[in-house]
C-alpha positions in Angstrom: 85.3 30.7 -34.0 87.9 32.8 -35.8 87.7 36.6 -36.2 87.8 36.1 -40.0 84.6 34.1 -39.9 82.9 36.9 -37.8 84.1 39.5 -40.3 82.9 37.4 -43.2 79.3 37.1 -41.7 79.1 40.8 -41.0 80.4 41.7 -44.5 77.8 39.4 -46.2 75.0 40.9 -44.0 76.1 44.5 -44.9 76.1 43.6 -48.7 72.5 42.4 -48.2 71.6 45.6 -46.3 71.0 43.7 -43.0 71.9 44.6 -39.5 72.8 41.9 -37.0 72.1 42.0 -33.3 74.9 40.7 -31.1 73.0 37.6 -29.9 71.8 36.9 -33.4 75.4 37.0 -34.6 76.4 34.5 -31.9 73.6 32.2 -33.0 74.8 32.3 -36.7 78.5 31.7 -35.7 77.4 28.7 -33.6 75.7 27.2 -36.6 78.5 28.0 -39.1 81.1 26.3 -36.7 79.8 23.0 -37.9 81.3 23.5 -41.3 84.8 24.0 -42.6 86.5 25.2 -45.8 84.2 25.9 -48.9 81.2 24.4 -47.0 81.5 27.3 -44.5 80.7 29.9 -47.2 77.8 27.9 -48.5 76.4 27.5 -45.0 76.5 31.3 -44.4 74.9 32.1 -47.8 72.2 29.5 -47.3 71.4 30.7 -43.8 71.2 34.4 -44.9 69.0 33.4 -47.9 66.6 31.7 -45.6 66.7 34.7 -43.2 65.7 37.1 -46.0 62.7 35.0 -46.6 61.9 34.7 -42.9 62.1 38.4 -42.1 61.3 40.5 -45.1 59.6 43.4 -43.3 62.7 44.5 -41.1 66.3 45.0 -42.0 67.3 44.1 -38.4 67.9 40.4 -37.8 66.8 39.1 -34.4 68.0 36.1 -32.5 64.6 34.4 -32.6 64.5 34.5 -36.4 68.0 33.0 -36.6 67.0 30.3 -34.1 63.9 29.3 -36.2 65.8 29.1 -39.4 68.8 27.2 -37.9 66.3 24.6 -36.3 64.7 24.1 -39.7 68.0 23.6 -41.5 69.2 21.2 -38.8 66.0 19.1 -39.1 66.5 18.9 -42.9 70.1 17.8 -42.4 69.1 15.1 -39.9 66.5 13.8 -42.4 69.3 13.4 -45.0 71.6 11.6 -42.5 68.8 9.2 -41.5 68.1 8.2 -45.1 71.8 7.8 -45.9 71.6 9.9 -49.0 69.8 12.9 -50.5 67.8 10.7 -52.9 66.0 8.7 -50.2 65.5 11.8 -48.1 63.7 13.5 -51.0 61.5 10.5 -51.8 60.2 8.2 -49.1 60.0 4.5 -49.4 56.3 4.7 -50.4 55.5 7.1 -53.3 51.9 7.4 -54.5 51.4 8.5 -58.1 48.0 9.9 -59.1 46.8 8.6 -62.5 46.4 12.2 -63.9 50.1 12.9 -63.2 51.4 9.9 -65.2 53.5 11.1 -68.1 52.2 10.3 -71.6 54.5 8.6 -74.2 53.8 7.8 -77.8 55.6 5.4 -80.1 57.1 6.6 -83.4 57.1 3.6 -85.8 59.4 5.4 -88.2 62.2 6.2 -85.7 61.3 3.1 -83.6 61.4 5.0 -80.3 59.1 6.5 -77.7 58.8 10.3 -77.2 57.1 12.1 -74.4 53.9 14.1 -75.2 54.6 17.7 -74.0 51.4 19.5 -74.9 48.3 20.0 -72.8 45.9 17.1 -72.2 42.3 18.5 -72.0 39.7 16.2 -70.3 37.3 16.7 -73.2 39.5 15.7 -76.2 38.6 16.2 -79.9 37.7 13.4 -82.3 41.4 12.9 -83.1 42.1 12.0 -79.5 39.7 9.0 -79.8 41.5 7.8 -82.9 44.9 8.3 -81.1 43.7 6.2 -78.2 43.4 3.1 -80.5 46.5 3.9 -82.5 48.6 4.3 -79.3 47.4 1.0 -77.9 48.0 -0.8 -81.2 51.5 0.7 -81.7 52.5 -0.2 -78.1 51.7 -3.9 -78.6 53.0 -3.8 -82.2 56.5 -2.7 -81.2 56.5 -5.3 -78.4 55.6 -8.0 -80.8 58.2 -6.9 -83.3 60.9 -7.9 -80.8 59.5 -11.4 -80.3 61.7 -13.9 -82.1 58.7 -16.0 -83.2 57.1 -13.1 -85.1 60.2 -11.3 -86.4 61.2 -11.4 -90.1 64.1 -13.7 -90.9 67.4 -11.7 -91.4 68.5 -13.8 -94.4 66.4 -15.6 -97.0 67.0 -19.3 -97.3 65.0 -22.5 -97.8 64.7 -22.8 -94.0 64.2 -19.1 -93.2 60.4 -19.4 -92.9 60.4 -22.6 -91.0 58.7 -21.9 -87.7 58.5 -18.2 -88.5 55.2 -16.3 -88.1 55.9 -13.0 -89.8 53.0 -10.5 -89.3 51.3 -9.4 -92.6 49.5 -6.0 -92.9 45.7 -6.5 -93.3 45.9 -4.5 -96.5 48.1 -7.1 -98.1 45.6 -9.9 -97.6 43.6 -8.8 -100.7 44.1 -11.4 -103.5 46.4 -13.6 -101.3 46.0 -17.3 -100.8 47.4 -19.6 -98.1 47.8 -19.0 -94.4 48.8 -15.6 -93.0 49.5 -14.1 -89.6 47.9 -10.8 -88.9 47.6 -8.5 -85.9 44.6 -6.2 -85.2 41.9 -5.0 -82.9 38.6 -6.8 -82.9 35.8 -4.3 -83.7 32.1 -4.5 -84.7 31.8 -2.2 -87.7 28.4 -3.7 -88.6 25.8 -5.3 -86.3 26.6 -9.0 -85.9 29.7 -8.7 -88.1 33.2 -8.6 -86.5 36.2 -7.2 -88.1 40.0 -7.1 -87.5 41.6 -3.7 -87.9 45.1 -2.5 -88.1 46.6 0.8 -89.3 46.3 -0.1 -92.9 42.8 -1.6 -93.4 40.1 -3.8 -91.9 38.8 -7.2 -92.8 35.7 -9.2 -91.8 36.6 -12.2 -89.7 35.0 -15.6 -88.9 35.8 -16.9 -85.4 33.5 -19.9 -85.4 36.3 -22.5 -85.9 39.1 -20.5 -84.2 41.3 -22.2 -81.6 42.0 -19.6 -78.9 44.5 -19.2 -76.1 43.9 -18.3 -72.4 42.0 -15.0 -71.9 38.8 -13.2 -72.5 38.3 -12.2 -76.2 36.0 -9.2 -76.5 35.6 -6.2 -78.7 38.5 -3.8 -78.4 41.1 -6.4 -77.6 44.1 -6.6 -79.8 44.9 -10.1 -81.1 47.3 -12.0 -83.2 45.5 -14.4 -85.6 46.4 -17.1 -88.1 44.0 -17.8 -90.9 43.3 -17.6 -94.6 41.2 -15.4 -96.9 38.0 -17.0 -98.2 36.5 -16.3 -101.7 33.8 -14.2 -100.0 36.5 -11.8 -98.8 36.2 -13.0 -95.2 39.3 -13.9 -93.1 38.8 -17.4 -91.7 40.6 -17.4 -88.3 42.2 -20.8 -87.4 44.2 -19.7 -84.4 43.8 -16.6 -82.3 45.7 -15.4 -79.3 46.9 -12.3 -77.5 50.3 -10.7 -78.4 53.0 -12.5 -76.3 54.3 -10.9 -73.2 57.7 -9.3 -72.9 60.0 -9.6 -69.9 60.0 -6.4 -67.8 63.8 -6.0 -68.0 63.7 -6.3 -71.8 61.1 -3.6 -72.0 63.1 -1.3 -69.8 66.1 -1.6 -72.0 64.1 -0.3 -74.9 62.8 2.8 -73.1 66.0 4.8 -73.1 65.5 5.9 -69.5 61.9 7.2 -70.0 59.7 7.1 -66.8 56.5 5.4 -67.9 55.4 4.8 -64.2 55.5 8.4 -63.1 57.5 8.1 -60.0 60.7 9.6 -61.4 63.8 8.2 -63.1 66.7 6.7 -61.1 70.3 6.2 -61.9 71.8 2.7 -61.8 73.5 3.4 -58.5 70.3 4.8 -57.0 68.4 1.7 -58.1 70.9 -0.7 -56.6 70.9 1.2 -53.3 67.1 1.3 -53.2 67.0 -2.4 -54.1 69.3 -3.2 -51.1 67.0 -1.1 -48.8 64.0 -3.0 -50.2 65.5 -6.3 -49.3 66.0 -5.1 -45.7 62.4 -3.9 -45.4 61.2 -7.4 -44.4 58.7 -6.0 -41.8 56.9 -3.7 -44.2 53.3 -4.8 -45.0 50.4 -3.3 -46.9 46.8 -4.1 -45.8 44.3 -3.7 -48.6 40.5 -3.6 -48.3 37.9 -3.1 -50.9 34.2 -2.1 -50.5 34.2 -0.4 -47.1 30.5 0.7 -46.7 30.6 3.5 -44.2 26.8 3.4 -43.9 26.8 -0.2 -42.8 27.3 -0.7 -39.1 28.3 -4.3 -39.5 31.1 -3.4 -42.0 32.3 -0.6 -39.7 32.4 -3.0 -36.8 34.5 -5.5 -38.8 36.9 -2.7 -39.9 37.4 -1.7 -36.2 38.2 -5.4 -35.5 40.8 -5.4 -38.2 42.4 -2.1 -37.0 42.4 -3.4 -33.4 44.3 -6.5 -34.6 47.0 -4.6 -36.4 47.3 -2.0 -33.6 48.5 -4.8 -31.3 51.1 -6.4 -33.6 54.8 -5.7 -33.0 55.4 -3.9 -36.3 52.4 -2.0 -37.6 51.6 -2.1 -41.4 53.4 0.6 -43.5 50.3 1.3 -45.6 46.5 0.8 -45.4 44.8 0.9 -48.8 41.0 1.6 -48.5 39.3 1.1 -51.9 35.6 2.0 -52.6 32.8 1.8 -52.8 32.4 3.8 -49.6 28.6 3.6 -49.6 26.2 0.6 -50.1 24.1 2.8 -52.4 25.5 4.2 -55.7 26.3 7.9 -55.5 24.3 8.7 -58.7 21.7 11.3 -59.4 19.2 9.6 -57.1 21.7 9.8 -54.2 21.0 12.8 -51.9 22.7 11.9 -48.6 26.1 13.6 -49.2 26.1 15.4 -45.9 25.5 12.1 -44.1 28.3 10.5 -46.1 30.6 13.4 -45.1 29.9 12.7 -41.4 30.5 9.0 -42.0 33.9 9.7 -43.4 34.5 11.8 -40.2 33.4 8.8 -38.1 35.9 6.6 -40.0 38.6 9.2 -39.2 37.7 8.9 -35.5 37.9 5.1 -35.6 41.4 5.3 -37.2 42.5 8.0 -34.8 41.5 5.8 -31.8 44.5 3.6 -32.8 47.5 5.8 -31.9 50.2 3.4 -33.2 48.6 3.1 -36.6 47.9 6.9 -36.8 51.6 7.6 -36.1 53.4 4.9 -38.1 51.0 3.9 -40.9 49.9 5.7 -44.1 46.3 5.6 -45.3 45.5 5.6 -49.0 41.9 6.1 -50.2 41.0 5.1 -53.8 37.4 5.7 -55.1 35.2 2.9 -56.4 33.0 2.7 -59.5 29.9 3.9 -57.6 31.5 6.6 -55.4 30.9 10.3 -55.7 32.7 12.0 -58.6 32.1 13.8 -61.9 31.2 10.7 -63.8 31.8 6.9 -64.1 34.5 7.4 -66.7 38.1 6.1 -66.2 40.4 7.2 -64.8 38.4 8.5 -61.8 39.7 11.5 -59.9 40.2 11.4 -56.1 37.2 11.6 -53.7 35.8 15.1 -53.4 37.3 17.2 -50.7 33.9 18.0 -49.3 33.5 14.4 -48.3 37.0 13.8 -46.9 37.6 17.1 -45.0 36.4 15.8 -41.6 38.4 12.6 -42.0 41.6 14.6 -42.9 41.2 16.6 -39.7 41.6 13.4 -37.7 44.1 11.7 -40.0 46.4 14.5 -41.5 48.6 11.9 -43.3 45.7 10.4 -45.2 46.3 10.3 -49.0 43.4 10.6 -51.5 44.3 9.4 -54.9 42.7 8.5 -58.3 41.4 5.1 -59.6 43.6 3.5 -60.9 46.5 4.5 -58.7 50.2 3.7 -58.7 52.4 3.1 -55.7 56.2 2.7 -55.8 57.8 0.9 -52.9 61.6 1.6 -53.2 62.1 0.0 -56.7 58.9 -2.1 -56.8 56.0 -0.8 -58.9 52.5 -1.6 -57.7 49.2 -0.8 -59.5 45.8 -0.6 -57.7 42.6 -0.7 -59.6 39.1 -0.8 -58.2 36.6 -2.1 -60.8 34.4 -5.2 -61.1 36.4 -6.3 -64.2 35.7 -10.1 -64.0 31.9 -9.8 -64.3 32.2 -7.2 -67.1 34.8 -9.0 -69.1 32.8 -12.3 -69.0 29.7 -10.5 -70.2 31.6 -8.9 -73.1 33.2 -12.1 -74.3 32.6 -13.0 -78.0 33.2 -16.7 -77.3 33.6 -18.9 -74.2 37.2 -18.8 -72.9 39.5 -21.8 -73.6 39.6 -24.4 -70.8 42.8 -26.1 -72.0 45.3 -24.4 -69.7 42.9 -23.2 -66.9 39.3 -23.1 -66.0 39.8 -20.3 -63.4 38.1 -17.1 -64.6 40.5 -14.9 -62.5 43.5 -16.4 -64.3 41.8 -15.6 -67.7 41.3 -12.0 -66.5 44.9 -11.7 -65.4 46.1 -13.1 -68.8 43.9 -10.6 -70.6 45.0 -7.4 -68.9 48.7 -8.3 -68.8 48.9 -9.4 -72.5 46.8 -6.3 -73.6 49.1 -4.1 -71.4 45.9 -2.4 -70.3 43.8 -2.5 -67.1 40.5 -2.2 -68.9 40.4 -3.5 -72.5 36.6 -3.3 -72.7 34.7 -1.5 -75.5 34.3 2.2 -74.7 30.5 1.7 -74.9 30.8 -0.7 -71.9 33.4 1.3 -70.0 34.0 4.9 -71.1 37.6 6.2 -70.8 38.9 9.8 -71.0 40.5 9.6 -74.5 43.5 11.8 -73.6 44.2 9.8 -70.4 44.0 6.3 -71.7 47.7 6.0 -71.1 47.1 6.0 -67.3 45.6 2.5 -67.6 48.6 1.1 -69.6 50.6 -1.7 -68.0 53.8 -1.2 -69.8 56.4 -2.1 -68.8 54.6 -4.7 -66.7 54.6 -3.7 -63.0 55.7 -6.1 -60.3 52.3 -6.3 -58.7 48.7 -5.7 -59.9 46.1 -5.3 -57.2 42.4 -5.6 -58.3 39.5 -4.6 -56.1 36.8 -6.9 -57.5 33.6 -8.1 -55.9 34.3 -11.6 -57.1 35.9 -14.3 -55.0 39.2 -13.5 -53.4 42.1 -14.9 -55.4 45.9 -14.6 -55.9 47.8 -15.7 -58.9 51.4 -15.3 -60.0 51.6 -15.0 -63.8 54.9 -14.8 -65.7 56.6 -13.2 -62.6 53.8 -10.7 -62.1 52.0 -10.9 -58.7 48.2 -10.4 -59.2 45.5 -10.7 -56.6 41.9 -9.7 -55.9 41.0 -8.5 -52.4 37.4 -9.5 -52.6 34.6 -7.4 -51.0 35.2 -6.6 -47.4 31.6 -5.5 -46.6 30.1 -8.6 -48.3 32.6 -11.4 -47.7 34.7 -9.9 -44.8 37.8 -10.5 -46.9 41.0 -8.4 -47.2 44.7 -9.0 -48.1 47.9 -8.5 -46.3 50.8 -8.0 -48.8 54.5 -8.0 -48.0 56.2 -6.2 -50.9 59.7 -7.3 -49.9 59.0 -11.0 -50.7 55.8 -10.3 -52.8 54.0 -12.6 -50.4 50.2 -12.4 -50.5 48.2 -13.4 -47.4 44.5 -13.8 -48.3 42.7 -13.0 -45.1 39.1 -13.0 -43.8 37.3 -12.4 -40.5 
């Protein structure tokens, strides 16, 4: 080490009002010797900055303080080298996004672009927030539909310009019109027994008795595209009714001008390519997803132990275990008084997981609350499980993650949405008419078609499933994610729909079913004990 470097370190310490002990100076010089040129100055400044934070009470810098700071800096440097670049070092392969941290974007129909909402979002919104919920949903699907070639207005008028064109008419323009028209609106029940179609301009009563419908569940609150004609009575007779067509994910992303709708941060093109390459190499990564883990049921806990024993013995342990509620066989409502027992049962779950050292060391554990779990209310999105319940578990499993319902996970470049709700049963109950059996008679496929075309996880009426008005955007599925995981009590199913992998885990405590998912190949293994 040159004398000039020694003088440089001493001078910088003197400027900062610090006195170096001889052995502390030797430790600093040993660290700085790893760097050359301009990096040398940066290394000295960084080290002295950290030392100031480390020892603020004394002006004398000891060897022990320098050793601690140097060790910390070298560990950070090693992490950067392992991940090949600073990006991957700062953000691991698996990033969990809580629903309440998802950024909110609104569409401006005049400028035809999205802008981020920057103000505060109170849990208890005013009346305008409820109106904005419906408006934002409508505009989201409206701008998507406007890019569909089948529903766009012809650029030039000619005798063939309207051939095969289905230009959308505002509902307000239907007054006094004859002939068939295409309209887009949300189905609502403004009067008992009378259904209406509403857009941003007006509403019109509709007759769905003779309507030919497409795949999906048509209920109140769903946004539809309908073809029909006005009757003399002022009722719009619907002839054909379907959901707004889906848009390719890449096409949606091109329209977003770099906005981060998912909430996991924006990436440059180079970073995306690099992460995609790393994702292709991650062939051994696997997610194990279980729903309905009743901690108060000895049989269910025995089955869970069997599953964990099986994965403990495999060559490469799963990267992530996702435990979705309910975590009790009894709803945690006002009649539930066994919270202290439930807390100790979570602690017991922690002990069971901790008894598997390989899983504890190499796997992450994500906990998502169910519809009947403890929380402020049954409204969506639901916040994470209360800390009181999970404290003992976290003592055993420090890397356990407690997130909201729904919850988002980003695996390198792949976007995955987890949602625990008995949607199939509730959507079927809310249907205005039996679903079409032309394309499929599988109810799960109808459910997948509904939530993807609506770009919303829960398009039920707010009277059936309340939603926090200011946080409705957390349930949006736009742009469409790569994978949608539904925790539903209905039969375990998997279905690939227009490139989107969708599957239902089934109920672990009732049917002993769970899913092993390989994100690299989007391969779904429906499993059962």
